[in-house]
N, C-alpha and C positions, 0 to 999 in steps of 0.2 A: 482293539474291539471295546466300545463305550461301556462304561457301566450302566446298569437298567435303572438305579434310583437313588438317591440319596438321603438322609436324616441329619440330624444334629444330637451330639449329647456333650455333655459338661464333663471334662476329666481332671480339671484340677480341684482340690479339696484343702483348705477353705479355697472359695472361689476366688478366682483372679479375674478381673475385667478389662476390655481392651482401652487403651489410653486415648480416647476417640477426643476431638475437639469440640467445644461449644457448636460451633456452624455446623458441624457434621450431624452432631445429634439433633439440633432444630430441622435441617431438612430430612433428617430419616422420620420425626416425629410429626411433623409438616405434612408429608406426603401419606402416612398412615391415616393422620385426622382427616384429611381429603378424600382417602378411600373410603374410611368408614360414612363418611356422610353422602358419600355417591352410592354406596350398597345398601345403607339403611338412613334414609334422609328422615323420614318420619320418627323414629326411634331414638334418634340422636338428638331432633329437636326436643324432644320430650324428657331426657336422660339427665338424670342427678348429675351435676358438676364432679362431685365426689365419685358417682358410679362411673363417670365416663374415664375421670383421671384412673381408676383402677385398670380399665380396659387399655388405655394407653401403658399403664405399668405392663402388662402382659405383653407390649411390643417390644419393649425396652428389655426384658429378660432375653430376646432372641438377636437383640442387634449385637453386630458382628463388624469389627473392621475390615475384616476379609470381602464384606459385599461392599465395600466402598467403589463402585464402579458408576455407572451414573446415574446418579438420584434424582435427575429429571429435574422438573421446574422448580423455582424457587418460589418461597411463601406467596409472593404476589402474584404469581401467576396460578395460584391452586385455588383460588376465591377465598382465603381467609383472610378474616377483618383484622384490625391491630390488637384488638382484645386478643384474638386467638394467638397471633404470632407472640403478643408479649407474654401470656402466659405459658407459651410453647419455650420460650429461650429462660423464661424464669424456671421453668420444670428442667431444661437442659443443664442450667448452673447447677440444679441439686443434684442431677445423675453425675455431673463431673467431680462434684466434690465428695458423693459418698464413695464413688468408684477408686477417687485418690486414698481415702481412709480405708475402704477393705484392702486395697492393693498395698497400701503401708502394712496391714497388719498381716497381709499374706507373702509380701516380699521384701519387708525392711530388711531382712538380713542380706539381700542384695543390692543396697542402696550405694555401697559405694564405686569408685569408679573401676577399680579392677574388678568388680564384677556386672560392669556395664553389658557385657557380651551376652554373659549367663543370661542377664535378665532381659535382655532383647530378644534373646533365642525363645526363652519360654513365654514370653507374651503371645509367642505365634499360636500357643495353647489357651489363650484368655478367650472369655465367654465360650461359644457356642462351637464345636469342633465337628467338621463333616466326618460321617460315618458311611460306607458304602453299603447299597443293600440290594436285593435283586427283588425285583417288581412282583414277580408272578412264576407259577411252577413251568410254565412253558418255557420260559426264560432260562429256567434252571435245567429244565432236558436240552434245551441248545447248548448252552456252556459246557454241560459235562459230553456232550456229543461231541463238541470240540476238542474237549480234553482226550476222550478216547481216541479219537482220530489221530492222534498225534503220538499216543503211547499206548497203544492196544495191549502189549504186554502187560501193561500196569493197570489192566481194568479192575483187580481186586481194590486198589485205593481210589480209583476213579469213582467205582459204584458207591462207597462210602462217604464220597465227595457229594455227589449227586443227591445222594437220600439226605445230607445235612442240608443241601441248598433247597430241596425242596421242602423240607420242615421250615425252614427258615423265611420262606417267601411265603408260604403258606399263614405262618406266626407274625408275618409283617416286623421279621427282627432283621437287624444288621447282618451282611454276611459274616458268617463264622463256620468254621471246620475244626473238628478236633477237639483236642490233640491228638494227633497221627502219630503215631511209631512205625514208620516203615522198615521192617526186616526183610532183608534179603542177601544175594552175594553182591561182591564187589563189581562195580562198574556196570551197572543193568538201568542206570540212569533215573535213580531214586531222587537228587539233589536237580537235575534237568526238568524231572518230571513236576516237582516243588516249585522249579520257576515258571514253568508253564502255566501251571495251576491260578499264580499270582499274575501272569499275562490275561488267560482268559478272564479272570475275576476282574480286571483293569485295578489292581491294589498294588502297592509299593509292597518291597519285599526286601529283608537282610539276609545273609547267610554268615552263620557263626559257626566254625570248624572246631569242635570240641575235641577232637584228635590232636590237636596243636599243643594241647596240655595248658590250655587258657583257663585261668581262675574264674571264680565268680565275678569278678570286675567287670569283665567286659559285658555280661547280663545287666548285673545291678549299677553299674557305674561304680565311681572312685570320689570320697568325699575328698573336700580340701582337708589339706594338710598333709596328703600324699604329694608325691613327686608329680605326677601327672594327672589332677583331677579332670575328670570327664563324666559324662551322663553315660548309661548303658547303651550300647548299640541297638536294643528296641526302642528305647524312649527316644533315641537321636532319629531314626527311623520315622517315628511320629512326629516328632516335631519337624523336620526336614520335607516332609509331603503333606503335613498338616490333615492327614486322614488318621482316625484312630482305630482303626482296623487292618493294619498291613499284615502281610504273611511272614512270619520269623521260622528260617528254615535253620535246625541244629544237626550238622553232620557228626556223625560217628561218636552219638552219645554215650555209645557204649566205652569209650575211650576216656570220658571225661574221669578228670582226677582230681584230689583233693589238694590244695597248695597251702602252704605255711609262710608268713612272712617272716623274717628275723628274729622278729621279738615274739615269735610264736601262736600269730595271730591266724586260726585256720580259713582260707578262702574256698570254701566247699561249691562247686560249679553246681551241682546237683541240688544242691540246698536253694540256691539263688533261683535255680530254674523251677523248681516246687511251688516258691513266693510267687513267682508271675505266671506259672500255669493254672494253679489252683484258683477259682474264679473268686471264692469269698476273699483270701488274700492278694488276689489281682487290683479288685475292686478298690482295695484300701494301701496300695502298695505306697511304702514311703522311700523316695528316691534320695540317696544317701550324697548325691551331688547339690541338687537344688534345694536338698530337705524341705520338700513339700510333697503332699501326698498327690497322686497322677491314678486315675483309674485306667488299668491296661488289661482288662478285662475283655475287649473287645479284640483282641490280636487270635489272629489261626497260628496255631504252633504244628510244623511239622518236622517232626525228629527223625533221623537214619540211624540205622545199625546194622551193622554185619554179623554180631552176635547178639541177638537179644537176652542172652541169658546172662551176660554181664550188665547188663542195665539194671539200676537197683530198684528193687520191687515196690518202693514208693512212685518211683516216675512211672514205670510199668502200668501200675493200679489206676493212673490217672489219665492213661492214653486209650486209643483203641489201637491196636497192634495189628496191623496187616501185614500176612505171610506174602512175601514175592518169590517168583522161581526165577531160574535164572532165562537169560535171553537168547532166543534161537535165532540160527543165521537168516529165517526168511524175515524176523521182525527188526533185524538188525540191517539187512538189506535194505525193507521198504522206509526205515527212518532215513540211513544214509541218503536214498533218493530222492527223498522230500527236501535234506538239508542241501545237496548239491542242485537241485530245481531252483531252492531260494536263493543261494549263491552264483546261479547264473552261469555255473559250471560247464563247459565245453562237454560231449558227449564221451569223448576220448577219457577225459579225467574221470568223469562220472563212471564209465566203464572200469577202470583201472581199480576205483574203491568197490565198485560190486565183485570183481574176481578176487581182491584180497579179502573180502569178508568170506566169499563162498569157500577160500581156503580151507579157512577156520573150521569147516566141517568135517576135515581129517586131521588137522593139526591139533585138535582141542581147544578146550574153553580158556586157556588161560591166554594163546593169541587172541582169540576172540573178544575177550574180555579189553586185552590193550586195543585194539581198533575201535571196540565201544566207547571207552574213555576219550581215545582220540577224536571219534565224532561228535561226542556231547561235549568236547572241550570246544571243538569247531562253531557248536550249535549254542553256546554261551557268548562265544566272542561274536557272532551274528546279532544276539538278543543285546550286547552291551553296545554294539556300534548303531542300533536301529533307536 
């Protein structure tokens, strides 16, 4: 399901610029100048050259290497004179020089050959980065309805999302929800719902299982000097997708623990999580791996817990807690039937699943949760294959 609209934001600070060549920048500026003249021919003729330069400067701020699709005609085909072309080429050289100087200040510590891969990856976030948004409240209604149709028993969580999407669309803000803390029994599909949320919103997502005893490094990253330096999973998701507002799912946050290195350094998962969830600190977040500031405030956080009482109060206070109930036989049966249809299972196989689910009405919740987990696992496999 395609996203409704798209904006752009700057994520890196100090700013990092695309390492575009002079010819590409000349084409961008030439096309922009020709468009200005075609839209406002009278005002352009009378405009002071310095003012015109300032207007083209505004365009430079939005230039992005990722937009290097068909740039259209060359300068000669745009009706530009020799003086125009000369000025544009001179300006393009200045832009390249300024960007090179700025990038040296921001990324000078990544100049060695061993840091080449890290620098190349980080340059994906240079300039302005796309951030998905929903165009209007009607589209927000449509997306929430789609999510509810797939997970009707998660209505409490979907309602929170629906209201957040409507507020964001009304204000013209990028798509963002939460942070949400989903509290409910094991095996009711909390993570599957979060995956479906990212799918409905056309956003990338990643899942981090805090119950595995992971340290803060999985969130914040590992700085150079450690045995396996790398950026954290949330930033990896932003870089790989080149989308500023992915959905980050943290499973079993109630089981997160504090780890210590052999030298006694504390690696607190909850502290790293707070630094990324709190809007103020997320906007000024410093990546220990790249050693540069990254605006991580556009992320949507969905946390899950089986016992919300075990979640530290600082985390709870920053989340909207959504209490969820157990999954009924009818709800699980309906979900399983939809998955069977997607898989194209024969009717006999679908009937066998349906009968197994119905038997849990008398055998108890534990067996039903096992079947639920199996169904959701199949759903995840379908999603990964698609």
